[in-house]
Backbone bond lengths (Angstrom), bond angles and torsions (degrees), N, CA, C in turn:
res aa  C-N    CA-C-N  psi(-1)  N-CA   C-N-CA  omega(-1)  CA-C   N-CA-C  phi
1 M - - - 1.460 - - 1.484 112.79 -
2 K 1.286 118.48 140.49 1.433 124.07 -177.55 1.540 111.42 -60.56
3 E 1.313 114.87 143.14 1.479 120.33 -179.43 1.563 107.00 -99.07
4 Y 1.345 114.32 144.99 1.440 121.04 -177.88 1.505 111.10 -123.69
5 A 1.341 115.97 154.99 1.431 121.29 171.00 1.511 107.67 -89.95
6 Y 1.318 116.62 115.74 1.450 121.77 -176.54 1.523 110.00 -86.08
7 Y 1.346 115.79 120.19 1.469 122.13 178.96 1.528 107.08 -107.72
8 P 1.350 118.56 102.18 1.435 121.44 -176.72 1.563 113.82 -72.79
9 G 1.333 114.72 -32.75 1.468 117.39 -173.25 1.548 110.14 71.43
10 C 1.309 115.27 174.50 1.453 118.98 -174.90 1.525 114.79 -70.32
11 S 1.341 115.98 -36.32 1.464 119.13 -173.93 1.522 112.88 -64.80
12 L 1.335 117.19 -40.36 1.472 118.88 -176.52 1.513 112.30 -73.29
13 K 1.337 116.66 -8.75 1.464 120.40 176.60 1.535 110.46 -102.05
14 S 1.321 116.25 -0.41 1.482 117.42 -176.61 1.529 111.05 -135.32
15 G 1.332 118.87 -101.10 1.473 120.22 -174.72 1.489 115.39 -70.86
16 S 1.318 118.39 -16.44 1.472 122.85 -178.69 1.519 111.95 -115.14
17 K 1.314 115.48 39.77 1.460 120.17 -178.87 1.525 112.06 -60.06
18 H 1.334 117.00 -29.09 1.458 119.16 -179.50 1.510 112.43 -67.96
19 Y 1.314 117.24 -19.69 1.452 120.60 173.61 1.507 109.42 -68.69
20 E 1.346 117.08 -49.74 1.461 119.57 -179.78 1.527 110.37 -69.27
21 E 1.359 116.36 -37.52 1.457 119.30 -179.22 1.526 112.27 -61.37
22 S 1.321 116.86 -27.10 1.455 118.58 178.33 1.538 112.31 -98.78
23 L 1.316 117.61 -29.89 1.454 120.03 -179.08 1.531 111.78 -63.87
24 L 1.301 117.05 -48.95 1.496 121.82 -177.09 1.491 113.16 -59.22
25 P 1.347 120.35 -49.55 1.457 118.07 179.11 1.525 113.12 -68.75
26 V 1.310 119.27 -29.24 1.481 119.76 175.14 1.483 110.83 -65.63
27 F 1.321 118.76 -45.27 1.471 119.54 179.10 1.547 111.54 -67.10
28 K 1.283 115.70 -32.89 1.483 118.62 175.77 1.540 109.49 -64.92
29 A 1.359 114.41 -42.65 1.467 118.10 -177.34 1.524 112.21 -65.13
30 V 1.348 117.65 -31.48 1.450 120.23 -179.70 1.488 115.63 -94.07
31 G 1.360 114.15 3.22 1.465 118.88 174.35 1.488 117.46 79.90
32 V 1.344 117.51 27.45 1.452 120.91 178.98 1.556 108.99 -112.30
33 P 1.326 118.69 107.39 1.462 121.94 -175.11 1.571 109.04 -66.66
34 L 1.315 115.56 135.75 1.442 122.03 174.89 1.514 106.49 -121.25
35 N 1.319 117.07 123.11 1.456 123.80 177.49 1.521 109.09 -114.55
36 E 1.314 115.79 114.02 1.497 117.80 -176.18 1.520 110.10 -59.51
37 L 1.285 113.59 134.69 1.485 119.90 179.85 1.527 110.73 -61.46
38 D 1.299 116.25 127.70 1.452 120.41 -174.70 1.548 111.60 -72.70
39 D 1.292 114.13 131.38 1.505 119.90 174.91 1.565 112.80 56.12
40 W 1.361 115.70 38.30 1.477 117.53 179.29 1.550 110.08 -70.90
41 N 1.339 112.15 158.75 1.448 118.41 177.32 1.549 109.78 -123.25
42 C 1.320 115.43 166.23 1.459 119.96 178.36 1.525 111.78 -58.42
43 C 1.323 116.10 143.32 1.481 122.60 -178.35 1.487 110.75 -76.64
44 G 1.321 118.92 -10.59 1.456 121.76 -177.91 1.534 112.63 89.50
45 A 1.319 116.16 -9.29 1.465 121.67 -178.72 1.531 110.13 59.04
46 T 1.287 117.60 170.43 1.483 120.21 -173.26 1.526 111.74 -66.83
47 A 1.285 118.27 -30.24 1.475 121.83 -175.22 1.525 111.54 -65.88
48 Y 1.314 118.42 -31.63 1.450 121.20 -174.84 1.523 112.66 -63.05
49 F 1.315 115.31 -27.15 1.487 118.78 -178.31 1.532 110.34 -67.75
50 S 1.331 117.26 -21.47 1.462 121.37 177.75 1.515 110.80 -87.50
51 V 1.335 117.07 -15.36 1.481 122.98 -177.61 1.539 109.70 -90.91
52 D 1.357 115.59 -53.39 1.452 119.90 -176.52 1.535 106.46 -151.56
53 A 1.318 115.74 89.56 1.463 120.89 -172.36 1.518 111.85 -58.17
54 A 1.330 116.16 -44.91 1.499 118.33 -177.50 1.493 111.80 -62.93
55 M 1.309 118.05 -43.55 1.492 120.59 178.44 1.516 110.49 -65.53
56 A 1.330 116.18 -39.46 1.459 119.45 178.45 1.529 109.67 -60.16
57 E 1.309 118.32 -47.13 1.470 121.77 177.46 1.493 111.84 -59.55
58 A 1.328 115.57 -38.72 1.474 121.42 -175.65 1.540 111.63 -69.00
59 I 1.339 116.38 -42.01 1.493 118.31 -176.57 1.539 109.79 -72.51
60 C 1.333 116.90 -30.67 1.464 117.66 172.22 1.517 110.29 -73.93
61 G 1.301 117.46 -34.19 1.456 121.71 176.85 1.535 112.19 -60.50
62 R 1.312 115.70 -36.39 1.484 118.16 178.45 1.525 110.10 -60.76
63 N 1.329 116.73 -44.83 1.443 120.63 178.03 1.519 112.65 -60.91
64 L 1.331 115.02 -43.46 1.478 119.50 177.71 1.508 111.37 -63.50
65 S 1.345 116.30 -36.87 1.457 119.42 178.02 1.502 112.47 -62.70
66 I 1.360 116.43 -43.56 1.461 120.94 178.36 1.509 111.39 -59.87
67 A 1.322 115.56 -44.35 1.476 120.35 -178.77 1.547 108.48 -66.34
68 E 1.316 118.78 -39.02 1.441 121.56 -179.60 1.532 110.54 -63.81
69 K 1.329 118.02 -38.99 1.439 120.76 178.59 1.514 110.55 -65.52
70 D 1.343 117.01 -29.57 1.466 121.40 177.88 1.511 112.37 -81.35
71 G 1.322 117.13 -12.72 1.449 123.49 -178.86 1.530 113.39 72.54
72 R 1.351 116.93 32.52 1.455 121.30 -179.19 1.504 111.65 -129.73
73 D 1.353 113.99 149.13 1.456 119.76 170.06 1.500 108.92 -77.31
74 I 1.337 114.68 160.85 1.485 119.20 -177.41 1.504 111.28 -99.97
75 I 1.347 115.26 133.60 1.455 120.77 167.65 1.515 108.65 -101.84
76 A 1.323 116.34 124.59 1.457 121.21 -177.93 1.531 109.37 -123.84
77 P 1.325 117.86 101.66 1.496 120.64 -175.30 1.554 113.87 -68.94
78 C 1.322 118.13 -37.08 1.444 122.26 -179.37 1.538 109.63 -68.58
79 A 1.310 117.96 128.03 1.480 120.99 -176.74 1.514 109.97 -61.98
80 G 1.310 118.38 -35.84 1.454 121.85 179.47 1.547 112.14 -67.25
81 C 1.335 115.41 -45.77 1.442 120.79 176.60 1.539 111.49 -62.39
82 Y 1.336 113.89 -42.76 1.481 120.61 178.30 1.524 110.01 -57.64
83 L 1.329 118.37 -46.15 1.423 121.53 -176.86 1.544 110.48 -68.03
84 T 1.314 117.11 -48.13 1.454 118.65 -175.94 1.533 112.02 -64.21
85 M 1.323 116.09 -37.07 1.449 120.32 178.88 1.506 111.77 -68.53
86 K 1.346 116.24 -41.52 1.470 119.41 177.74 1.562 110.78 -64.58
87 K 1.312 113.67 -42.54 1.483 119.98 179.01 1.516 110.12 -59.93
88 S 1.341 117.10 -47.49 1.431 121.24 179.98 1.531 111.53 -65.23
89 N 1.286 116.59 -39.97 1.458 120.84 179.72 1.517 110.73 -61.55
90 A 1.325 116.01 -45.36 1.448 119.77 179.91 1.540 111.45 -65.34
91 F 1.305 116.54 -37.63 1.438 121.26 178.07 1.535 112.25 -65.48
92 L 1.358 114.95 -46.77 1.444 118.79 -173.80 1.515 112.58 -67.22
93 V 1.349 119.15 -26.13 1.471 120.62 179.73 1.529 111.51 -98.08
94 S 1.338 116.43 7.51 1.509 119.70 -174.39 1.481 112.96 -75.26
95 G 1.364 118.62 -18.66 1.463 120.36 -176.34 1.527 111.98 81.65
96 H 1.295 117.57 2.73 1.455 120.81 179.88 1.539 109.45 -65.41
97 A 1.329 117.42 149.19 1.451 120.52 -177.29 1.523 110.99 -59.91
98 K 1.355 117.70 -39.04 1.454 120.34 179.41 1.547 111.32 -67.50
99 A 1.341 115.13 -32.00 1.453 118.40 178.34 1.517 110.17 -69.38
100 K 1.361 115.88 -41.79 1.456 119.77 177.67 1.519 111.72 -59.22
101 K 1.320 115.90 -36.59 1.467 120.35 179.91 1.529 111.07 -66.91
102 V 1.336 114.63 -41.21 1.501 119.23 179.10 1.549 108.10 -65.86
103 L 1.324 116.32 -44.24 1.493 118.98 -178.62 1.507 110.57 -63.16
104 T 1.316 117.92 -35.70 1.490 121.47 177.58 1.523 109.49 -63.62
105 E 1.334 116.84 -45.29 1.445 122.02 -178.88 1.532 109.36 -64.83
106 L 1.339 117.01 -38.86 1.458 118.45 179.57 1.516 110.31 -66.86
107 K 1.322 115.56 -39.28 1.492 119.20 178.80 1.555 109.73 -62.65
108 N 1.290 113.90 -43.82 1.504 118.88 -179.61 1.513 111.06 -63.30
109 A 1.314 117.07 -26.76 1.461 121.01 178.36 1.541 112.75 -88.43
110 G 1.344 114.88 3.73 1.471 118.97 -178.51 1.510 115.86 83.36
111 C 1.369 114.36 19.86 1.446 121.31 -179.16 1.542 112.28 -123.37
112 E 1.337 115.20 50.18 1.432 119.32 -178.68 1.565 111.54 -57.11
113 Y 1.306 113.07 137.56 1.506 118.58 178.27 1.508 109.72 -130.69
114 K 1.309 117.50 127.90 1.466 122.87 -177.59 1.561 112.05 -105.76
115 G 1.294 116.35 -3.95 1.490 118.90 174.85 1.506 115.37 86.70
116 T 1.340 119.35 30.01 1.461 120.85 -175.05 1.530 111.62 -100.01
117 V 1.305 118.72 0.09 1.488 120.65 -173.62 1.519 110.11 -97.53
118 N 1.347 115.35 138.75 1.464 122.46 171.82 1.545 108.62 -102.02
119 V 1.303 114.54 142.55 1.483 120.65 177.01 1.532 105.44 -105.48
120 I 1.370 114.53 123.65 1.480 121.74 -170.01 1.493 107.55 -129.50
121 H 1.354 115.55 146.20 1.464 120.22 174.15 1.550 108.79 -95.52
122 P 1.342 117.12 147.12 1.473 121.16 -179.45 1.561 111.64 -54.35
123 V 1.333 117.53 -37.24 1.442 119.52 178.25 1.527 112.80 -55.54
124 E 1.305 114.16 -43.69 1.471 119.69 179.27 1.520 113.13 -64.65
125 V 1.348 115.13 -39.08 1.461 118.95 177.24 1.518 111.35 -64.48
126 L 1.330 115.78 -44.16 1.471 120.59 -178.07 1.530 111.49 -64.97
127 V 1.308 116.94 -42.85 1.475 119.79 -177.15 1.505 111.93 -77.58
128 K 1.297 116.54 -41.88 1.498 119.58 -173.39 1.526 114.25 -91.28
129 D 1.328 114.70 -46.47 1.496 117.31 -174.41 1.527 110.81 -83.15
130 V 1.291 116.63 -46.81 1.485 118.85 178.36 1.544 110.70 -77.91
131 G 1.309 114.98 -50.26 1.467 119.49 177.46 1.518 112.43 96.81
132 L 1.313 115.16 143.32 1.467 121.31 -176.81 1.552 112.02 -64.97
133 E 1.317 117.15 -41.07 1.450 118.09 -179.97 1.514 112.66 -65.56
134 A 1.321 116.17 -38.76 1.458 120.12 178.05 1.535 110.31 -66.94
135 L 1.343 116.76 -35.38 1.476 118.97 178.28 1.538 110.68 -69.84
136 K 1.338 114.76 -39.45 1.491 116.92 179.05 1.529 110.67 -61.00
137 A 1.283 116.04 -34.86 1.486 120.71 -178.39 1.516 111.92 -67.77
138 K 1.364 116.61 -20.99 1.473 119.77 -179.68 1.500 113.96 -95.03
139 V 1.303 118.08 -1.87 1.472 120.76 -179.50 1.511 110.51 -73.14
140 T 1.346 115.67 127.57 1.448 121.22 178.92 1.548 110.86 -114.67
141 N 1.333 117.10 -23.83 1.453 120.90 178.04 1.513 108.55 -129.19
142 P 1.325 119.40 81.70 1.439 121.95 -174.74 1.545 111.00 -60.09
143 L 1.314 114.50 147.43 1.494 120.70 -178.52 1.533 109.48 -85.19
144 T 1.299 116.23 48.29 1.487 121.99 -177.25 1.521 109.33 -60.91
145 G 1.329 114.94 132.47 1.481 121.69 173.58 1.495 113.45 90.38
146 L 1.345 117.83 -6.04 1.487 120.41 -177.19 1.520 110.10 -95.77
147 K 1.352 114.65 129.25 1.459 120.37 178.29 1.507 108.61 -102.32
148 V 1.329 116.33 123.55 1.478 122.06 -171.64 1.494 111.76 -120.78
149 A 1.333 115.62 130.84 1.508 122.30 169.31 1.486 107.74 -98.87
150 S 1.314 115.14 119.89 1.486 120.65 179.76 1.521 109.18 -90.37
151 Y 1.321 117.71 119.24 1.457 122.26 -178.32 1.500 109.92 -110.26
152 Y 1.287 118.76 115.91 1.483 123.06 -175.57 1.532 113.33 -92.15
153 G 1.346 115.97 -24.57 1.445 117.50 -174.44 1.517 111.24 76.85
154 C 1.314 115.79 -170.46 1.481 120.61 -172.61 1.487 115.19 -104.54
155 Q 1.297 119.99 2.29 1.496 120.06 -173.96 1.526 115.22 -109.86
156 L 1.303 118.02 -20.94 1.446 121.28 -174.01 1.537 111.82 -70.45
157 V 1.311 118.73 -44.01 1.451 121.16 -172.85 1.521 113.25 -113.70
158 R 1.312 116.65 8.16 1.489 119.96 178.76 1.519 107.58 -140.66
159 P 1.368 120.06 132.68 1.458 123.70 2.57 1.496 115.06 -85.19
160 Y 1.340 118.00 -3.37 1.462 121.56 -178.73 1.521 110.98 -86.77
161 T 1.302 117.29 128.42 1.476 121.88 -177.08 1.497 109.88 -119.23
162 D 1.313 116.09 46.21 1.477 120.21 -172.53 1.536 111.62 -66.67
163 F 1.318 120.24 -34.66 1.433 117.89 -170.23 1.527 114.71 -138.81
164 D 1.337 117.04 7.85 1.447 118.01 178.92 1.568 109.64 -160.87
165 D 1.307 113.20 167.25 1.428 120.89 -177.86 1.526 110.26 -71.19
166 P 1.365 118.18 132.88 1.479 119.02 -176.64 1.481 113.92 -71.69
167 D 1.280 120.46 -21.61 1.492 122.14 -177.84 1.523 112.48 -102.40
168 Y 1.313 117.27 -35.26 1.486 119.54 -179.99 1.518 109.45 -139.56
169 P 1.326 117.62 72.66 1.508 120.36 178.99 1.529 109.20 -66.12
170 T 1.339 115.63 153.89 1.461 121.55 -179.11 1.518 113.62 -131.96
171 S 1.306 119.66 -1.44 1.465 121.53 -175.91 1.495 113.09 -56.85
172 M 1.347 117.19 -48.11 1.456 119.12 -178.58 1.545 110.98 -69.20
173 D 1.349 116.75 -34.55 1.451 119.90 175.52 1.526 109.80 -59.17
174 K 1.322 115.86 -44.98 1.453 119.56 179.92 1.528 113.76 -62.98
175 L 1.359 115.91 -34.71 1.457 120.11 176.43 1.518 109.23 -65.16
176 M 1.342 116.61 -44.11 1.485 117.69 -179.70 1.535 112.05 -64.18
177 E 1.350 116.36 -37.80 1.465 119.59 177.29 1.517 111.01 -67.75
178 A 1.362 117.84 -34.64 1.478 120.68 176.08 1.525 110.50 -63.72
179 M 1.316 115.66 -29.86 1.491 120.71 -179.94 1.516 111.40 -82.04
180 G 1.345 119.01 -4.38 1.404 121.83 176.66 1.542 115.29 102.19
181 A 1.345 117.06 -1.77 1.444 121.61 -179.23 1.529 109.06 -84.17
182 E 1.344 116.07 169.13 1.477 121.29 173.30 1.536 106.30 -102.06
183 A 1.298 115.93 122.94 1.441 121.20 177.57 1.533 109.96 -89.20
184 V 1.298 117.19 110.79 1.456 121.11 -176.68 1.539 110.46 -77.24
185 D 1.326 115.46 151.54 1.477 117.68 175.00 1.524 107.47 -66.21
186 Y 1.291 115.98 130.48 1.489 120.00 -176.33 1.531 107.55 -136.47
187 P 1.337 117.24 87.85 1.472 120.60 -174.35 1.542 115.42 -61.79
188 V 1.337 118.77 -20.72 1.428 121.66 -174.28 1.550 110.53 -99.55
189 K 1.291 115.81 21.35 1.494 120.21 -172.48 1.515 115.36 -63.12
190 T 1.327 118.21 -19.61 1.474 119.44 178.58 1.530 112.02 -116.84
191 R 1.321 117.03 13.61 1.490 120.23 176.52 1.514 107.66 -75.75
192 C 1.329 116.15 141.58 1.491 120.47 -179.50 1.485 112.12 -64.50
193 C 1.316 116.97 143.24 1.470 122.08 177.71 1.532 110.94 -83.90
194 G 1.318 116.26 -8.63 1.435 120.50 -178.72 1.525 114.24 105.99
195 G 1.353 115.04 -9.38 1.468 117.04 178.59 1.557 111.78 56.08
196 S 1.296 114.46 -123.90 1.476 119.39 -177.65 1.494 112.95 -86.13
197 L 1.352 118.19 1.85 1.466 119.92 -175.61 1.554 114.23 -60.09
198 A 1.292 115.63 -32.07 1.481 119.69 -179.18 1.500 110.42 -60.89
199 G 1.334 116.09 -23.56 1.508 119.54 179.64 1.488 114.28 -92.94
200 I 1.347 117.39 -21.22 1.484 119.84 -176.44 1.522 113.20 -117.50
201 M 1.297 118.13 -25.93 1.477 124.23 175.02 1.530 108.57 -136.68
202 E 1.304 113.82 72.09 1.476 121.24 -166.30 1.542 113.83 -53.65
203 D 1.314 119.17 -43.60 1.429 121.87 -178.19 1.556 111.11 -60.29
204 V 1.357 115.60 -41.67 1.449 120.67 178.78 1.548 110.60 -64.86
205 G 1.357 113.20 -46.82 1.455 118.20 -176.99 1.515 111.52 -65.39
206 L 1.323 116.49 -42.37 1.465 118.27 179.85 1.539 111.88 -66.14
207 G 1.294 118.17 -34.47 1.444 121.92 177.52 1.488 111.44 -63.08
208 M 1.351 117.12 -41.58 1.460 120.94 -178.13 1.511 110.23 -68.82
209 N 1.336 115.88 -38.91 1.475 119.92 177.72 1.516 111.77 -69.88
210 H 1.338 116.10 -36.77 1.462 119.40 178.33 1.506 111.50 -60.31
211 L 1.300 116.60 -43.86 1.476 119.98 179.25 1.513 111.34 -57.81
212 L 1.334 118.56 -43.84 1.435 122.86 -177.22 1.515 112.02 -66.14
213 L 1.346 114.99 -42.02 1.495 119.15 179.94 1.516 110.04 -70.22
214 K 1.329 117.23 -44.37 1.439 120.61 -177.60 1.514 113.48 -60.26
215 E 1.348 115.46 -40.81 1.466 120.13 179.08 1.510 111.60 -67.52
216 A 1.306 117.72 -38.67 1.471 119.98 176.21 1.512 111.65 -63.60
217 K 1.342 116.30 -39.59 1.464 119.33 175.03 1.498 112.01 -64.35
218 R 1.375 116.24 -42.61 1.445 120.30 -179.87 1.514 112.63 -61.59
219 Q 1.356 117.12 -30.70 1.449 120.62 179.02 1.503 112.19 -85.47
220 G 1.320 117.36 2.17 1.496 120.56 177.23 1.453 115.44 82.22
221 A 1.317 118.79 18.58 1.486 121.28 -178.68 1.519 111.03 -69.76
222 D 1.353 114.27 142.47 1.479 119.31 173.99 1.499 111.27 -92.34
223 V 1.361 116.49 -17.58 1.466 121.52 -174.87 1.528 107.33 -161.12
224 I 1.328 114.54 151.21 1.464 120.21 173.13 1.534 105.07 -109.72
225 V 1.313 116.09 134.86 1.503 120.37 172.76 1.532 107.47 -113.23
226 T 1.310 115.47 147.58 1.451 121.61 -179.45 1.525 109.76 -141.83
227 L 1.308 115.05 178.81 1.458 121.34 179.55 1.503 110.90 -135.31
228 C 1.364 115.84 10.16 1.446 120.88 -179.08 1.530 111.51 -119.27
229 P 1.299 119.49 120.95 1.462 122.69 -178.12 1.519 114.38 -57.47
230 L 1.332 116.30 -39.10 1.482 118.58 -179.62 1.534 109.75 -71.36
231 C 1.333 118.21 -40.85 1.464 120.38 175.81 1.524 112.30 -61.78
232 Q 1.334 115.57 -41.08 1.435 119.46 -179.83 1.529 110.92 -62.98
233 L 1.326 114.26 -44.56 1.491 120.64 -179.76 1.532 110.95 -63.26
234 N 1.329 116.45 -48.00 1.450 119.69 -178.29 1.535 113.20 -60.70
235 L 1.333 114.26 -47.12 1.446 119.52 -176.64 1.519 113.27 -68.40
236 E 1.344 115.58 -26.54 1.434 119.08 -178.17 1.515 114.61 -87.57
237 I 1.344 115.77 -50.62 1.499 118.02 -171.08 1.495 113.04 -77.71
238 N 1.332 119.47 -13.88 1.456 120.26 -177.81 1.522 114.50 -96.02
239 Q 1.302 117.68 0.78 1.434 120.35 -172.71 1.509 113.43 -63.67
240 K 1.340 119.52 -36.61 1.443 121.07 -179.94 1.527 110.33 -65.16
241 K 1.331 117.20 -43.44 1.443 123.02 177.07 1.525 111.48 -62.46
242 I 1.339 116.33 -40.39 1.449 120.84 -179.29 1.498 112.12 -66.25
243 V 1.318 117.58 -44.12 1.463 122.29 177.01 1.538 109.73 -58.91
244 K 1.298 116.65 -44.28 1.466 121.86 -178.70 1.552 110.22 -66.12
245 K 1.283 117.55 -43.01 1.494 122.58 -175.95 1.550 111.15 -70.73
246 Y 1.351 117.19 -45.79 1.414 121.40 -172.33 1.534 115.24 -98.63
247 K 1.349 114.28 -2.51 1.509 120.74 178.75 1.501 110.22 53.47
248 E 1.347 115.96 45.48 1.455 120.08 -175.03 1.517 108.80 -147.43
249 D 1.304 115.93 129.99 1.467 120.34 -180.00 1.527 110.96 -79.24
250 V 1.291 114.97 97.86 1.467 119.06 178.71 1.532 110.45 -116.05
251 K 1.302 116.45 22.26 1.480 119.89 -177.92 1.528 111.31 -66.69
252 L 1.316 114.99 132.02 1.475 121.90 177.98 1.501 106.73 -148.86
253 P 1.373 117.73 145.62 1.463 119.52 171.43 1.534 110.55 -66.14
254 I 1.334 115.62 137.68 1.489 121.03 177.92 1.520 106.33 -114.60
255 L 1.313 115.51 109.53 1.491 120.01 -176.03 1.528 110.76 -120.11
256 Y 1.293 114.93 167.06 1.451 122.05 172.28 1.533 106.92 -84.62
257 F 1.312 115.03 143.78 1.481 119.31 -177.94 1.535 110.36 -59.41
258 T 1.358 115.98 -30.11 1.437 119.91 -178.78 1.519 113.05 -69.13
259 Q 1.333 117.90 -25.98 1.443 120.58 178.58 1.529 110.03 -66.22
260 L 1.340 116.50 -44.93 1.471 118.00 177.75 1.501 112.85 -70.64
261 M 1.345 116.01 -33.99 1.464 119.37 176.56 1.537 110.69 -62.30
262 G 1.331 113.38 -45.65 1.503 118.17 178.35 1.490 112.94 -57.47
263 L 1.332 115.22 -41.73 1.454 122.30 177.51 1.539 111.13 -57.50
264 A 1.345 114.34 -49.46 1.428 120.26 -179.19 1.525 113.05 -66.80
265 L 1.289 117.32 -31.03 1.477 121.92 -178.10 1.534 113.16 -85.70
266 G 1.313 116.17 4.39 1.458 120.29 173.92 1.479 116.77 92.73
267 V 1.354 118.82 9.79 1.460 121.53 174.81 1.521 108.80 -75.51
268 A 1.310 116.02 136.63 1.476 119.07 -179.18 1.512 110.87 -58.63
269 K 1.313 118.08 134.57 1.439 120.46 -177.10 1.544 112.73 -62.60
270 E 1.303 117.44 -24.67 1.450 121.69 175.06 1.544 113.09 -64.98
271 D 1.321 115.97 -20.25 1.454 120.92 -178.50 1.538 113.40 -102.70
272 L 1.305 115.23 13.70 1.506 119.32 -176.30 1.527 113.10 -116.38
273 G 1.305 117.08 11.30 1.447 119.26 175.81 1.504 117.71 75.65
274 F 1.320 118.33 14.62 1.463 119.52 -179.68 1.541 110.90 -63.58
275 S 1.324 118.10 -28.08 1.446 120.25 -179.60 1.520 113.15 -63.93
276 R 1.330 118.40 -15.10 1.441 122.05 -179.29 1.527 112.32 -85.45
277 S 1.322 117.07 -5.62 1.483 120.39 -179.32 1.499 110.01 -67.42
278 I 1.332 115.34 136.36 1.470 121.37 177.10 1.544 110.15 -84.35
279 I 1.316 115.43 -39.63 1.466 121.05 178.42 1.513 109.91 -81.16
280 P 1.341 119.27 129.57 1.454 122.82 -178.28 1.529 112.15 -54.58
281 L 1.341 115.42 144.17 1.473 118.85 -177.87 1.517 114.20 -109.62
282 E 1.353 115.00 11.31 1.472 118.27 -177.90 1.539 113.27 -55.00
283 G 1.342 116.72 -41.77 1.423 120.72 179.05 1.539 113.57 -61.69
284 M 1.351 115.58 -38.31 1.436 118.93 178.63 1.521 111.04 -67.95
285 W 1.337 115.99 -44.91 1.456 119.57 178.87 1.553 112.05 -60.59
286 A 1.337 114.98 -37.09 1.470 118.33 178.51 1.531 110.46 -66.00
287 K 1.335 117.93 -38.79 1.464 120.53 179.47 1.514 110.51 -64.09
288 L 1.305 116.04 -33.09 1.467 119.93 -175.46 1.542 113.38 -87.61
289 A 1.343 115.25 -5.95 1.447 119.90 -172.35 1.532 113.37 -70.50
290 N 1.299 117.81 -22.68 1.483 120.43 -176.41 1.537 111.21 -95.32
291 G 1.301 115.15 72.74 1.455 120.01 172.57 1.512 116.08 93.73
292 G 1.327 114.82 -3.64 1.471 117.41 178.91 1.501 113.74 -99.29
293 A 1.326 117.89 -150.26 1.453 121.98 -178.54 1.563 108.51 -69.37
294 K 1.307 114.72 144.35 1.455 122.27 -177.50 1.495 110.64 -104.37
């Protein structure tokens, strides 16, 4: 199986440790080696491109250069990191005069980049490289009885549509079904969660999160899974405020898709970061108690 350079980004080493804690054992279980990118730096997040575009391209270019020297494509689990890296990669190989200038500066700094690296999301690797049938064959604790709403957010499939539909992606849904869960229809799966709005325009941010939670509840979901650290944070930590504001119980566990995958693939739940959940998981465990994952 092909080896990848694993780019964790800042979130998976801090507030979203449960993403990394579940991602690494899942990839080990399916036989895909992940080698953490040596001496990686922050991607600058999406906001930095509005502050200093050239510098943003350059700091992403440094990561791409390191991966290129290792001869590996980059896996970027964080949706924000994935987007900024893909955006930078496309820019740096565009032949644009500004891109050539950035590449020259990178070369002068000992970070030459020739444009041979692909930036890939773990979902794409699991669905395309490993394959759904192969994943099904590895399931030891099927997620029987669990209804899952897969939330992609706005950065994974837009503007780049390399591996899924930009309006109604299904890759994560298929992964959940391969693990034995029921993927509920979730029409708002690519609507923005508001990003940082909950911190600077709280009413707007809470409203956007409320819509996402309410729709998942309406569709009968027991849990929402996502692949974006900021989406996971927003949907989880704002639930108490949302319930108070809208006088409606829309509380749901917000997990990373890799946590449920790890559970189905036989990884001990103590090793998948479930203890970091703010929303109680008793309801989920009860649903899984009858013949599913323990």
